[in-house]
C-alpha positions as CSV (number, residue, x, y, z in Angstrom):
1,M,-13.8,-97.0,192.1
2,K,-14.6,-98.0,195.6
3,K,-18.0,-99.4,196.4
4,R,-18.7,-96.5,198.8
5,T,-18.0,-94.0,196.0
6,L,-20.2,-95.7,193.6
7,F,-23.0,-95.9,196.1
8,L,-22.7,-92.1,196.8
9,I,-22.7,-91.2,193.1
10,G,-25.7,-93.5,192.6
11,T,-27.6,-92.0,195.5
12,A,-26.8,-88.4,194.4
13,A,-28.0,-89.3,190.9
14,A,-31.2,-90.8,192.2
15,A,-31.9,-87.7,194.4
16,G,-31.3,-85.5,191.4
17,I,-33.6,-87.5,189.2
18,Y,-36.3,-87.4,191.9
19,S,-36.0,-83.7,192.5
20,A,-36.4,-83.2,188.7
21,I,-39.5,-85.3,188.6
22,T,-41.1,-83.8,191.5
23,G,-40.1,-80.2,190.9
24,K,-38.2,-79.8,194.0
25,G,-35.2,-77.4,194.6
26,L,-33.5,-76.1,191.5
27,F,-36.1,-77.8,189.3
28,N,-39.2,-76.0,190.8
29,K,-39.0,-72.9,188.5
30,P,-38.5,-75.0,185.3
31,R,-41.3,-77.4,186.0
32,F,-43.8,-74.8,187.0
33,K,-42.6,-72.0,184.8
34,E,-46.0,-70.7,183.7
35,Q,-47.3,-70.8,187.3
36,H,-44.2,-69.0,188.6
37,E,-44.7,-66.2,186.1
38,R,-48.3,-65.8,187.1
39,V,-47.7,-65.9,190.8
40,A,-44.8,-63.5,190.6
41,N,-47.0,-61.0,188.8
42,Y,-49.8,-61.5,191.4
43,V,-47.5,-61.0,194.3
44,E,-45.9,-58.0,192.8
45,T,-49.2,-56.5,192.2
46,H,-50.9,-57.4,195.5
47,Y,-48.1,-57.6,198.0
48,P,-45.0,-55.6,197.0
49,N,-41.8,-56.5,198.9
50,A,-43.2,-60.0,199.6
51,V,-41.7,-63.3,198.5
52,Y,-43.3,-66.7,197.8
53,T,-42.2,-70.2,198.5
54,P,-41.6,-72.8,195.8
55,I,-44.9,-73.9,194.1
56,E,-46.2,-77.4,194.9
57,M,-48.8,-79.3,192.9
58,T,-51.9,-80.4,194.7
59,A,-54.9,-82.6,193.6
60,N,-56.8,-79.5,192.3
61,G,-54.0,-77.1,191.1
62,W,-51.0,-75.6,192.9
63,V,-50.2,-73.9,196.2
64,T,-47.5,-71.5,197.5
65,V,-47.1,-69.4,200.6
66,I,-46.6,-65.6,200.4
67,R,-44.3,-64.4,203.1
68,R,-44.7,-60.7,204.1
69,I,-42.5,-58.7,206.5
70,A,-44.1,-58.2,209.9
71,R,-47.5,-59.5,208.7
72,P,-49.1,-62.9,208.6
73,N,-48.2,-65.3,205.7
74,I,-50.8,-66.1,203.1
75,I,-51.4,-69.5,201.6
76,L,-52.2,-68.9,197.9
77,Y,-54.0,-71.6,196.1
78,I,-53.9,-71.6,192.3
79,T,-56.4,-73.3,190.0
80,R,-57.5,-73.0,186.5
81,D,-61.0,-72.4,185.4
82,G,-62.7,-73.9,182.3
83,N,-61.2,-71.3,180.0
84,G,-57.7,-71.8,181.2
85,N,-57.5,-68.7,183.2
86,Y,-55.6,-68.8,186.6
87,V,-57.8,-68.3,189.7
88,F,-56.1,-67.2,192.9
89,T,-57.6,-68.0,196.3
90,E,-56.0,-66.7,199.5
91,S,-56.1,-67.9,203.1
92,E,-54.3,-65.9,205.8
93,V,-52.3,-67.9,208.2
94,R,-53.1,-67.2,211.8
95,N,-50.9,-68.2,214.6
96,A,-52.8,-69.8,217.5
C-alpha cells in the first residue's frame, strides 16, 4: 500500500476510536443509552413533535437541546439525584 493510503486508513481509524470514546456521531446513542431513553420520554411527554440533539456529558450530568417548530429552543440539563432519579432542568434559548 502507498504511504498516503496507510495514513488515510490510520486517520479514519483514529477518528472512529475518538468518536466511540467521546460518544460523538453514531456512538452517541449507545454510549448514553439510558439517558436517551429518559430524554426521549421527557420530550415526547412535554413537547410532542419536537426533537433533541445528541446528548453531551458535562461536569454535573448531561445536556441536550430540544428543537421545537416555530418556537424557541430549550436547553435541557439532565442530572441525577441521590436516589439515582433523573432530574430535568430547562432553560429557554432567547435570541438577542
